[in-house]
C-alpha positions in Angstrom: -0.3 -18.4 25.0 3.5 -18.1 24.8 6.1 -20.7 24.1 9.0 -21.5 26.5 11.6 -23.1 24.3 14.4 -24.1 26.5 14.7 -27.9 26.1 18.1 -28.7 24.8 17.5 -32.3 23.6 17.5 -33.0 19.9 15.1 -35.6 18.5 15.8 -38.2 15.8 12.1 -38.7 14.8 9.8 -36.1 13.6 6.4 -35.3 15.1 3.4 -36.3 13.2 2.9 -32.6 12.1 6.3 -32.3 10.4 5.9 -30.1 7.3 5.4 -32.3 4.2 7.5 -29.8 2.1 10.5 -30.4 4.3 11.5 -33.3 2.1 14.9 -33.9 3.8 13.5 -33.4 7.3 15.6 -30.4 8.2 13.3 -29.8 11.1 14.8 -32.8 12.9 17.6 -30.3 13.8 15.2 -28.4 16.0 14.7 -29.4 19.6 11.7 -31.4 20.5 10.2 -28.4 22.3 10.9 -26.2 19.2 9.2 -28.7 17.0 6.1 -28.8 19.2 6.0 -25.0 19.3 6.3 -24.8 15.6 3.5 -27.3 15.1 1.3 -25.2 17.5 2.0 -22.0 15.5 1.3 -23.9 12.3 -2.1 -25.0 13.6 -3.0 -21.5 14.6 -2.0 -20.1 11.2 -3.9 -22.8 9.3 -7.1 -22.2 11.2 -7.0 -18.5 12.0 -5.0 -16.9 9.2 -4.8 -18.9 6.0 -8.6 -19.5 5.5 -9.3 -15.8 5.6 -6.2 -14.4 3.9 -7.9 -14.0 0.5 -10.5 -11.7 1.9 -8.0 -9.4 3.6 -5.9 -9.5 0.5 -8.8 -8.6 -1.8 -9.9 -5.7 0.6 -6.3 -4.6 1.0 -6.7 -4.6 4.8 -4.3 -5.9 7.4 -6.0 -8.5 9.8 -5.8 -6.1 12.8 -8.2 -8.2 14.9 -5.4 -10.9 15.0 -2.7 -8.6 16.4 -3.4 -9.5 20.0 -3.3 -13.2 19.1 0.0 -12.8 17.3 1.3 -11.2 20.5 0.0 -14.1 22.7 1.9 -16.5 20.5 5.1 -14.6 21.0 5.3 -13.6 17.3 6.2 -10.0 18.1 9.1 -11.0 20.4 11.6 -12.1 17.8 13.8 -9.1 17.8 14.9 -8.3 21.3 16.1 -10.0 24.5 13.1 -9.2 26.7 11.1 -12.1 25.1 11.5 -15.8 25.2 11.7 -16.3 21.4 14.9 -14.3 21.2 16.6 -16.7 23.6 16.2 -19.5 21.1 18.0 -20.2 17.9 17.9 -18.0 14.8 17.1 -21.3 13.0 13.9 -21.7 15.0 12.9 -18.1 14.5 13.5 -18.6 10.8 11.1 -21.6 10.7 8.5 -19.4 12.5 8.9 -16.7 9.8 8.6 -19.4 7.1 5.4 -20.7 8.7 3.8 -17.3 8.8 4.7 -16.6 5.2 3.4 -20.1 4.2 0.0 -19.1 5.6 0.0 -15.5 4.3 2.9 -13.5 2.9 1.2 -10.2 3.8 0.9 -11.2 7.5 4.6 -12.3 7.4 5.5 -8.9 6.0 3.5 -7.0 8.7 5.2 -9.0 11.4 8.6 -8.7 9.8 8.3 -4.9 9.7 6.9 -4.6 13.2 9.0 -7.1 15.2 11.8 -7.3 12.7 12.9 -4.0 11.2 11.3 -1.6 13.7 11.8 -3.4 16.9 15.3 -4.6 15.9 16.2 -0.9 15.3 15.2 -0.1 18.9 17.0 -3.2 20.2 20.2 -2.3 18.3 20.2 1.5 18.5 17.9 2.4 21.5 18.7 3.5 25.0 17.5 1.5 28.0 14.8 4.1 28.6 13.6 3.8 25.0 13.5 0.0 25.2 11.6 0.1 28.5 9.1 2.5 27.0 8.4 0.8 23.7 9.4 -2.8 23.7 6.8 -4.2 26.1 3.9 -2.5 24.4 5.1 -3.4 20.9 5.6 -7.0 22.0 2.1 -7.1 23.5 0.6 -5.8 20.3 -0.8 -2.7 22.0 1.1 -0.6 19.5 2.2 -1.1 15.9 5.6 0.0 14.6 6.9 0.8 11.1 10.4 1.3 9.5 10.9 4.4 7.4 14.0 4.1 5.3 13.1 3.9 1.6 12.4 7.2 -0.2 10.6 8.0 -3.4 13.9 8.6 -5.2 16.1 6.2 -3.3 15.8 2.5 -2.7 18.9 0.6 -3.6 21.1 3.7 -3.2 19.7 4.8 0.2 23.0 4.6 1.9 24.4 7.3 -0.3 21.3 9.1 -1.5 19.1 9.5 1.6 17.5 12.9 1.3 15.4 13.2 4.5 17.1 15.6 6.8 17.4 16.1 10.5 18.5 19.4 11.9 19.4 19.8 15.6 18.3 22.9 17.5 18.1 24.0 21.1 14.8 24.8 22.7 14.2 27.8 25.0 14.5 25.5 28.0 18.0 24.5 26.9 17.0 20.9 25.8 17.8 19.6 22.3 15.3 18.6 19.7 15.4 17.7 16.0 13.4 18.9 13.0 12.8 16.3 10.3 12.0 17.1 6.7 11.6 14.8 3.8 9.5 11.9 2.4 9.4 8.1 2.6 7.7 5.5 0.3 6.6 1.9 0.5 6.6 2.0 4.3 4.9 -1.2 5.5 2.4 -0.6 8.4 2.9 3.1 7.8 -0.7 3.8 7.1 -1.7 3.0 10.7 1.4 2.7 12.8 1.7 4.2 16.2 5.5 4.6 16.0 7.7 4.9 12.9 11.4 4.6 13.0 12.6 7.3 10.6 16.1 7.4 9.2 17.4 10.9 8.3 20.6 12.6 7.4 22.0 15.0 10.0 22.7 18.3 8.2 25.6 19.0 10.5 27.7 15.9 10.1 26.1 14.2 7.1 25.6 11.0 9.1 22.4 9.0 9.0 20.6 8.9 12.4 17.5 7.1 13.6 14.4 8.8 15.2 11.3 7.4 16.9 8.5 9.4 15.5 5.2 9.1 17.3 2.0 9.3 15.2 0.2 11.5 14.9 2.9 14.2 15.3 2.3 17.7 13.7 3.8 17.7 10.2 3.8 13.9 9.9 1.4 12.6 7.2 1.1 8.9 6.2 -1.1 8.1 3.2 -2.0 4.5 2.3 -0.7 3.4 -1.2 -3.6 2.2 -3.2 -4.0 -0.1 -6.2 -1.2 -2.5 -5.3 -1.1 -5.9 -6.9 1.2 -7.6 -4.5 1.1 -8.0 -0.7 -2.2 -6.2 -0.8 -3.0 -6.8 2.9 0.1 -4.9 3.9 -0.9 -1.3 4.3 2.1 0.5 2.8 2.2 4.3 3.0 3.8 7.3 1.5 5.0 9.4 4.3 5.7 13.2 4.3 7.6 14.9 7.1 7.3 18.6 7.2 9.1 20.3 10.1 8.4 17.3 12.3 9.8 18.0 15.8 11.4 15.1 17.6 12.9 15.5 21.1 16.5 14.4 21.7 15.1 11.6 23.9 13.5 10.0 20.9 16.7 9.8 18.8 18.3 6.4 18.8 21.6 7.1 20.6 23.5 4.1 19.4 23.1 4.8 15.7 26.2 6.7 14.4 25.8 6.3 10.6 24.5 4.0 7.9 26.8 1.2 9.1 24.6 0.8 12.1 21.5 0.8 9.9 23.2 -2.0 7.9 23.4 -4.0 11.1 19.6 -4.0 11.3 19.3 -4.9 7.6 21.8 -7.7 8.0 19.9 -9.3 10.8 16.5 -9.0 9.1 17.6 -9.9 5.5 18.0 -13.6 6.5 14.5 -13.5 7.9 13.3 -12.3 4.5 15.0 -15.3 2.9 12.9 -17.5 5.2 9.8 -15.5 4.2 10.5 -16.1 0.5 10.9 -19.8 1.3 7.4 -19.7 3.0 5.8 -18.2 -0.1 7.2 -21.1 -2.2 6.0 -23.7 0.3 2.5 -22.2 0.5 2.2 -22.2 -3.3 3.6 -25.8 -3.5 1.2 -27.1 -1.0 -1.7 -25.5 -2.8 -0.7 -26.8 -6.2 -0.1 -30.3 -4.8 -3.6 -30.4 -3.2 -5.1 -29.1 -6.4 -3.3 -31.6 -8.6 -4.5 -34.5 -6.5 -8.1 -33.3 -6.6 -8.5 -31.9 -10.1 -9.6 -34.7 -12.6 -9.0 -34.4 -16.3 -9.2 -37.2 -18.9 -10.8 -39.4 -16.2 -7.9 -39.2 -13.6 -6.2 -36.7 -11.3 -3.8 -34.4 -13.0 -1.2 -35.4 -10.4 -0.9 -38.7 -12.3 0.4 -36.9 -15.4 4.2 -37.0 -15.9 4.5 -33.3 -16.8 2.7 -32.3 -13.6 4.8 -34.5 -11.5 7.9 -33.0 -13.1 6.7 -29.5 -12.1 6.0 -30.6 -8.6 9.5 -32.3 -8.3 11.2 -29.2 -9.6 9.3 -27.0 -7.2 10.2 -29.2 -4.2 13.8 -29.4 -5.2 14.0 -25.6 -5.2 12.3 -25.5 -1.8 14.7 -28.1 -0.4 17.8 -26.2 -1.6 16.4 -23.0 -0.2 15.8 -24.6 3.2 19.4 -25.7 3.3 20.7 -22.2 2.6 18.3 -20.6 5.1 19.3 -23.1 7.8 23.0 -22.4 7.3 22.8 -18.6 7.3 20.7 -18.7 10.5 23.2 -21.0 12.1 26.0 -18.6 11.1 23.9 -15.8 12.7 23.9 -17.8 16.0 27.6 -18.4 15.7 28.3 -14.7 15.1 29.9 -15.4 11.7 27.2 -14.1 9.5 28.2 -11.2 7.3 26.3 -9.0 4.8 27.2 -11.2 1.8 25.9 -14.3 3.5 22.5 -12.7 4.1 22.5 -11.3 0.6 23.2 -14.6 -1.0 20.4 -16.3 0.9 17.9 -13.6 0.0 18.9 -13.5 -3.6 19.0 -17.3 -4.1 15.8 -18.2 -2.2 13.7 -15.4 -3.7 14.8 -16.4 -7.2 13.8 -20.0 -6.5 10.5 -18.8 -4.9 9.7 -16.9 -8.1 10.3 -20.1 -10.2 8.2 -22.2 -7.7 5.2 -20.0 -7.7 5.2 -19.9 -11.5 5.3 -23.7 -11.7 2.5 -23.9 -9.2 0.3 -21.4 -10.9 0.9 -23.3 -14.2 -0.2 -26.6 -12.5 -3.5 -25.0 -11.5 -4.1 -23.8 -15.1 -6.8 -21.1 -15.4 -7.9 -21.7 -11.9 -4.5 -20.6 -10.7 -5.4 -16.9 -11.3 -8.5 -16.9 -9.0 -8.7 -16.2 -5.3 -10.7 -18.6 -3.2 -10.2 -21.7 -1.0 -12.2 -24.0 -3.2 -14.4 -24.1 -6.3 -16.7 -26.5 -8.0 -15.8 -27.8 -11.5 -17.9 -30.5 -13.3 -19.4 -31.5 -10.0 -16.0 -31.7 -8.2 -15.0 -29.7 -5.2 -11.4 -28.7 -6.0 -9.2 -27.0 -3.5 -7.7 -23.7 -4.8 -5.8 -22.4 -1.8 -5.2 -19.2 -3.8 -2.0 -20.0 -5.7 -2.9 -16.6 -7.4 -2.2 -14.8 -4.1 1.2 -16.4 -3.6 2.1 -15.8 -7.3 1.3 -12.1 -6.9 2.9 -11.7 -3.5 6.1 -13.3 -4.7 6.9 -10.2 -6.8 7.1 -7.9 -3.8 9.1 -10.4 -1.7 11.5 -10.8 -4.6 12.1 -7.0 -4.6 12.1 -5.7 -1.0 15.0 -5.9 1.5 17.4 -5.5 -1.4 16.6 -6.4 -5.0 18.0 -9.6 -6.6 20.5 -7.5 -8.5 21.8 -5.6 -5.5 22.1 -8.7 -3.3 24.0 -10.4 -6.1 26.4 -7.5 -6.3 27.0 -7.6 -2.6 28.0 -11.2 -3.0 30.1 -10.2 -6.0 31.9 -7.6 -4.0 32.8 -10.3 -1.4 34.1 -12.6 -4.1 36.2 -10.1 -6.0 36.9 -7.3 -3.5 35.5 -4.8 -6.1 32.3 -2.9 -5.5 30.3 -2.7 -8.7 27.6 -0.4 -7.4 29.3 2.7 -5.9 
């Protein structure tokens, strides 16, 4: 099913399924139709994703069987105007990203790479022919996309240090093609993607350009990164490009340098702030359920003052993060959002997320380091809801789409007018 979200009327009362962690009822600012749609997405995630997330996490495998269902819900249509979700507010799309991450941060990352980074790259930089070729199939979940920017030696300094090269040459029939050489690292979905957006530096003019690389293409090798301890169900890859030939028709024609790449990152960085919020919400809900069910000294630990203090602190961080996410998404709709606005949101919310998951793991004690939806202790069935998974996944979310330090320095540059990192 897909959601048509066109009703303009705001509602003053929340539906019965309003998220408990939304302590100040920010969701009241969504339309009634958006609230119903969000509740439907939440039900799907709580029944089809969250109960099985631990198993996929432990096996380090993406839930590929659910990709068609994600497409039916419209979750792959956030990035471009050919789908209904794009026609609605960035605030609503942010809440959707939060809900997905609340259920499973790995699933949120997969969708964020596929429909966020990769599809936004095509939406921003692609030709009409490229959009017609790729967008419908990506939105339908028939194909999976990845985004290849980060390199083994370049993460924060990719804008200046990008080493992957693109060399233009003319074929015998007179048409242009490009030869790509280099390597990429930590590429989400890269182990099984059908299409990878590769960013490379033109050897002729030294400008960064974007290329749609179809897999498998001769010279393209993607190897799954093993032994990860965070976002394990995201199949990241090391990618090697050795004389990979890409036709001119697969170059993104509207990309004329890293400034255009930054447009994509600006649009998606706010979504990552919402994703970080979802990690915190998921951990908070798990810890709250555990505290109510876990009995020590003859009563639930939720009755203890120190546990209540931790829960209150966690909820305060979540509430402040919702406010920041809401405003940056509103600014995106208004057309006033700038890099430093997204950077502040990502830095602040991910920092609060890190504090929240630590508090929640602490509430769960030793049981907070074990995967599993429930366990039996002293004859009690106690919900676990895998705080351990949120705790581990938070570290990757804290780091990607710009580290805390780099995002803070982007804000610092806006404040002072002085760049501290170039």
